[in-house]
C-alpha positions as CSV (number, residue, x, y, z in Angstrom):
1,M,-9.3,24.3,50.7
2,R,-7.4,25.1,47.3
3,I,-10.0,27.1,45.5
4,A,-9.3,28.4,42.2
5,V,-10.9,31.7,40.8
6,L,-10.9,32.1,37.1
7,G,-11.8,36.1,36.0
8,A,-10.1,37.7,39.1
9,T,-9.3,40.5,37.6
10,S,-13.3,41.2,36.6
11,L,-15.3,43.1,39.6
12,L,-16.7,40.0,40.5
13,G,-13.8,38.1,40.5
14,H,-11.9,40.4,42.6
15,H,-14.5,40.3,45.2
16,T,-14.7,36.2,45.2
17,A,-11.0,36.0,45.5
18,R,-11.3,38.6,48.7
19,A,-13.9,36.5,50.1
20,V,-11.7,33.2,49.6
21,K,-9.2,34.6,51.1
22,S,-10.8,36.1,53.8
23,A,-12.3,33.0,55.0
24,G,-8.9,31.1,55.1
25,H,-8.8,29.1,51.6
26,E,-5.8,28.7,49.8
27,L,-6.4,31.1,46.7
28,V,-5.2,30.2,43.3
29,L,-5.6,32.4,40.5
30,I,-6.1,31.3,37.1
31,H,-5.9,34.4,34.5
32,R,-5.2,35.0,31.1
33,P,-1.7,36.1,30.0
34,E,-2.2,39.7,29.6
35,S,-4.4,40.0,32.6
36,R,-3.4,42.9,35.0
37,V,-3.3,40.1,37.8
38,G,-0.6,42.3,39.7
39,R,-3.9,44.1,41.2
40,L,-4.2,41.3,43.2
41,N,-1.1,40.5,44.7
42,Y,-2.0,42.2,47.8
43,L,-3.8,38.7,48.5
44,E,-0.8,36.8,48.0
45,P,-2.1,34.3,45.6
46,E,-0.7,31.6,43.6
47,C,-0.9,32.1,40.2
48,H,-1.2,30.5,36.8
49,A,-1.1,32.7,33.2
50,V,-3.1,30.4,30.9
51,E,-5.1,31.4,27.6
52,R,-8.9,30.6,27.4
53,L,-8.5,27.9,25.0
54,D,-5.3,26.4,26.3
55,Y,-6.6,22.7,27.6
56,V,-3.2,21.4,28.3
57,G,-2.2,24.9,30.4
58,L,-5.8,24.3,32.3
59,R,-5.3,21.2,33.3
60,R,-1.9,21.7,34.8
61,A,-3.7,24.9,36.6
62,L,-6.4,22.8,37.6
63,K,-4.6,19.8,39.5
64,D,-5.0,19.5,43.3
65,I,-7.5,22.1,43.3
66,D,-10.3,21.5,45.2
67,A,-13.2,23.9,43.6
68,V,-13.0,26.5,41.4
69,V,-15.1,29.5,40.5
70,R,-15.5,30.4,36.9
71,C,-16.4,33.8,36.3
72,D,-14.7,34.8,33.5
73,D,-17.4,35.3,31.1
74,P,-16.2,38.4,29.0
75,F,-18.2,41.4,28.1
76,P,-18.5,41.7,24.4
77,Q,-15.9,44.1,23.6
78,K,-17.1,44.9,20.0
79,P,-20.2,44.6,18.1
80,R,-20.5,41.3,16.5
81,R,-23.2,39.1,15.6
82,W,-24.8,36.9,18.2
83,Q,-24.0,33.5,16.7
84,E,-20.2,34.4,16.5
85,E,-20.6,35.6,20.5
86,V,-22.2,32.6,21.5
87,A,-20.2,30.2,19.7
88,S,-17.1,31.8,21.0
89,A,-18.6,31.5,24.8
90,L,-19.2,27.8,24.2
91,D,-16.1,27.1,23.2
92,E,-14.0,28.7,26.0
93,A,-16.4,26.7,28.2
94,N,-16.1,23.6,27.0
95,H,-12.3,23.9,27.2
96,F,-12.5,24.4,31.1
97,Y,-14.8,22.1,31.7
98,A,-13.3,19.2,29.8
99,A,-10.2,20.4,31.9
100,C,-11.9,20.2,35.3
101,L,-13.2,16.4,34.0
102,A,-9.9,15.8,33.3
103,T,-8.5,16.7,36.7
104,H,-11.6,15.7,38.7
105,V,-12.2,19.1,40.1
106,P,-14.6,17.9,43.2
107,R,-16.7,21.3,42.9
108,I,-17.4,24.1,40.2
109,L,-19.3,26.9,40.6
110,Y,-20.2,28.8,37.1
111,V,-20.8,32.4,38.4
112,G,-24.2,33.1,35.8
113,S,-26.3,36.6,35.1
114,S,-29.9,36.9,35.8
115,I,-30.4,37.8,32.0
116,A,-30.7,34.3,31.3
117,L,-33.9,34.2,33.5
118,P,-37.4,34.8,31.2
119,R,-39.7,37.2,33.0
120,H,-41.9,35.7,35.7
121,P,-45.1,35.1,33.8
122,E,-47.4,36.9,36.8
123,G,-45.0,39.7,36.6
124,L,-43.7,38.9,40.2
125,P,-40.0,38.6,40.9
126,G,-37.7,36.4,39.3
127,H,-36.4,33.0,40.9
128,E,-34.4,29.8,40.3
129,G,-37.2,28.1,38.6
130,L,-37.8,29.7,35.7
131,F,-36.8,28.8,32.1
132,Y,-37.0,29.6,28.4
133,E,-38.9,27.1,26.3
134,G,-36.0,27.0,23.5
135,M,-34.1,29.9,22.7
136,P,-35.1,33.4,23.5
137,R,-36.8,35.2,20.8
138,W,-34.9,38.5,21.4
139,R,-31.8,37.9,19.4
140,N,-29.5,40.3,21.8
141,P,-26.2,39.0,21.9
142,F,-25.6,39.3,25.6
143,L,-28.7,38.3,26.4
144,L,-28.2,34.7,24.2
145,T,-24.8,34.5,25.3
146,R,-25.7,34.1,28.8
147,W,-28.8,32.1,28.0
148,A,-26.5,29.3,26.4
149,L,-23.8,29.5,29.2
150,D,-26.7,28.9,31.6
151,E,-28.1,26.1,29.5
152,Q,-24.4,24.2,28.8
153,A,-23.6,24.6,32.6
154,R,-27.1,22.7,33.4
155,E,-26.2,20.4,30.8
156,Q,-22.6,19.7,32.3
157,A,-24.3,18.9,36.1
158,R,-26.7,16.6,34.4
159,S,-23.9,14.8,32.8
160,G,-22.2,14.3,36.0
161,L,-19.9,17.1,36.3
162,P,-20.1,18.7,39.9
163,V,-21.4,22.1,38.7
164,I,-23.5,24.6,41.0
165,I,-24.6,28.1,39.5
166,G,-24.4,31.1,41.6
167,I,-26.3,34.3,39.8
168,P,-25.7,37.5,41.5
169,G,-28.1,40.6,40.8
170,M,-26.4,43.8,39.0
171,S,-23.4,44.3,41.1
172,L,-21.4,47.3,41.8
173,G,-18.4,48.1,44.1
174,E,-14.8,48.8,43.9
175,M,-12.3,46.9,41.9
176,D,-14.5,47.6,38.6
177,F,-11.5,48.5,36.4
178,G,-13.4,47.9,33.2
179,P,-15.5,49.4,34.2
180,S,-17.9,46.5,33.7
181,T,-21.6,47.2,35.3
182,G,-20.1,50.4,36.9
183,R,-20.1,51.9,33.4
184,L,-23.7,53.1,34.0
185,I,-22.4,55.5,36.8
186,T,-19.4,57.0,34.7
187,A,-21.7,57.2,31.7
188,I,-24.4,59.1,33.6
189,G,-21.2,61.1,35.1
190,S,-19.6,62.1,31.9
191,G,-23.2,62.8,30.3
192,Q,-22.7,59.8,27.7
193,M,-25.9,58.5,29.4
194,T,-28.5,61.1,28.5
195,H,-31.4,58.4,28.6
196,Y,-32.4,55.2,29.8
197,V,-35.2,52.6,29.1
198,A,-37.3,51.5,31.9
199,G,-36.7,48.2,33.3
200,R,-36.7,46.6,36.8
201,R,-33.2,45.7,38.5
202,N,-31.9,43.9,41.0
203,L,-28.8,45.3,42.9
204,I,-26.2,43.9,45.0
205,D,-22.9,45.6,46.4
206,A,-19.8,43.5,44.9
207,A,-18.5,42.4,48.2
208,D,-21.9,40.9,49.1
209,A,-22.1,38.9,45.8
210,G,-18.4,37.8,46.2
211,R,-19.4,36.3,49.9
212,G,-22.6,34.9,48.7
213,L,-20.3,33.0,45.5
214,L,-18.1,31.6,48.0
215,L,-21.0,30.4,50.1
216,T,-22.8,28.6,46.9
217,L,-19.3,27.3,46.0
218,E,-19.2,25.5,49.6
219,K,-22.8,24.9,50.3
220,G,-24.7,24.5,47.2
221,R,-26.4,21.7,45.3
222,V,-24.8,20.3,42.3
223,G,-27.0,21.2,39.3
224,E,-28.7,24.1,41.3
225,R,-29.1,27.9,40.5
226,Y,-28.7,30.3,43.3
227,L,-29.7,33.7,43.1
228,L,-27.8,36.3,45.2
229,T,-29.9,39.3,45.6
230,G,-30.0,42.6,47.1
231,Q,-32.5,45.0,46.5
232,N,-35.0,45.7,43.9
233,I,-35.3,48.9,42.3
234,E,-36.6,50.5,39.0
235,M,-34.0,52.0,36.6
236,K,-35.8,55.4,37.0
237,A,-35.1,55.5,40.6
238,L,-31.5,53.9,40.5
239,T,-30.5,56.5,37.6
240,E,-32.2,59.5,39.4
241,R,-30.2,58.6,42.8
242,I,-27.2,58.1,40.8
243,A,-27.4,61.6,39.2
244,Q,-28.0,62.9,42.3
245,L,-24.8,61.6,43.5
246,L,-23.0,62.6,41.1
247,G,-24.3,66.2,40.9
248,V,-25.6,65.9,37.0
249,A,-28.8,66.2,35.5
250,P,-30.9,63.2,35.4
251,P,-31.2,60.4,32.0
252,Q,-34.7,60.9,30.8
253,P,-37.0,57.6,29.7
254,M,-36.3,56.6,26.0
255,P,-38.8,54.2,24.4
256,L,-37.0,50.5,24.0
257,A,-38.1,50.4,20.2
258,L,-35.8,53.8,19.9
259,A,-32.8,52.1,21.9
260,R,-32.6,48.8,19.7
261,G,-32.8,51.1,16.7
262,M,-29.8,53.2,18.4
263,A,-27.6,49.5,18.7
264,V,-28.8,48.6,15.5
265,L,-27.5,51.7,13.6
266,G,-24.1,51.5,16.3
267,R,-23.4,48.0,14.9
268,L,-23.9,49.0,11.3
269,R,-21.8,52.5,12.1
270,Y,-18.9,50.1,13.7
271,R,-18.6,47.9,11.2
272,L,-18.1,51.1,8.3
273,S,-16.0,53.2,10.6
274,G,-14.8,51.1,13.2
275,E,-16.3,53.5,15.6
276,A,-17.5,52.3,18.9
277,P,-21.4,52.5,19.3
278,M,-22.6,55.4,22.3
279,L,-25.5,53.0,23.0
280,D,-24.7,48.8,22.3
281,D,-26.6,45.9,22.2
282,V,-24.7,45.1,26.1
283,S,-26.4,48.6,27.4
284,V,-30.0,48.1,25.8
285,A,-30.0,44.3,27.8
286,F,-28.6,46.0,31.0
287,M,-31.2,48.3,31.3
288,V,-34.2,46.6,29.9
289,G,-33.6,42.6,30.7
290,G,-33.8,42.4,34.1
291,Q,-36.4,42.2,36.5
292,F,-37.1,42.1,40.6
293,L,-35.2,39.1,41.7
294,D,-36.2,37.0,44.6
295,G,-33.3,35.6,46.7
296,S,-35.5,33.4,49.0
297,K,-33.9,29.6,47.9
298,A,-29.8,31.2,48.5
299,R,-31.2,32.6,52.1
300,N,-33.1,29.6,53.1
301,E,-30.3,26.8,51.6
302,L,-26.9,28.9,52.2
303,R,-27.6,31.4,55.0
304,F,-27.2,34.0,52.4
305,V,-28.4,37.9,53.2
306,A,-26.9,41.0,51.7
307,E,-25.8,43.1,54.4
308,T,-24.6,46.6,52.3
309,P,-27.7,49.1,52.2
310,L,-28.3,50.5,48.3
311,E,-27.1,53.9,49.2
312,E,-23.7,52.9,51.1
313,T,-22.7,51.0,47.8
314,L,-23.5,53.7,44.9
315,E,-21.9,56.1,47.9
316,R,-18.6,53.9,47.9
317,T,-18.5,53.1,44.0
318,I,-18.4,56.7,43.2
319,R,-15.6,57.3,45.5
320,W,-13.7,54.6,44.0
321,F,-14.3,55.6,40.4
322,R,-13.7,59.1,41.2
323,A,-10.3,57.8,42.9
324,N,-9.1,56.2,40.2
325,G,-9.8,59.1,37.6
326,Y,-13.1,57.2,35.8
327,L,-15.5,60.3,36.9
């Protein structure tokens, strides 16, 4: 199959592109003109440089594509009002879906985030059947953007587009050039992250996540969500293990109310001075917006099982960050 990947310079996009190539498919990368797509030249892809809002360019790039993976939802680079973040993300996605409709792409995978799922009402691991009743009350830009994009993807499927939703747990691994989720490691290593907010996460190796996303694209049912999970772990245990591997003091617990207050002050300081906050809304959302996850649906329907132990993921990711000057 000719499979296109949008956002292949991201952590998940890179590993999804690797999985596509390893499975013997023809790899097509659709990327922004300024993206450093040359990092993926070793995969020998066909490349199309297209702006996110370039509908004509997207149509041209998606011509004769058998399936497409959209994993280019950006991380907020600067503090903005949640209304701006949501509107911008939905606008970009609308251009993408319109181009898919015009070119009759047979299968579309939207790569979502587990933060779009509400907490299980009984405190059990979250599953694909959890939905918010209306807009989430926490006006966190990252949470609301991912929730809105999840709603949009499911609405596109209900309207007839062949959209499937793949939701990996928190992914760590090599090729995190941002870094994105790997910022947890680099912030602990640099001493910037001295505190954490208690919470629960599901952590999966990025290579396993990429393989799982390809399986979701190939075998998933249209309109369905699939959770691709690794190991459930408390933030306390995760941060302590990362600190131990880095040889630094572990972060200490911080009340959620204090973290939210610091994020608000960081936004105000950014508007006044342009100084990036030490603790922002995305960081707070990552620490407290997660929950343990149940991956039985993907295991039963897609035969997906994560293969990489957490310890190996952490050790390999830290080696990569050190080798590339992040630590």
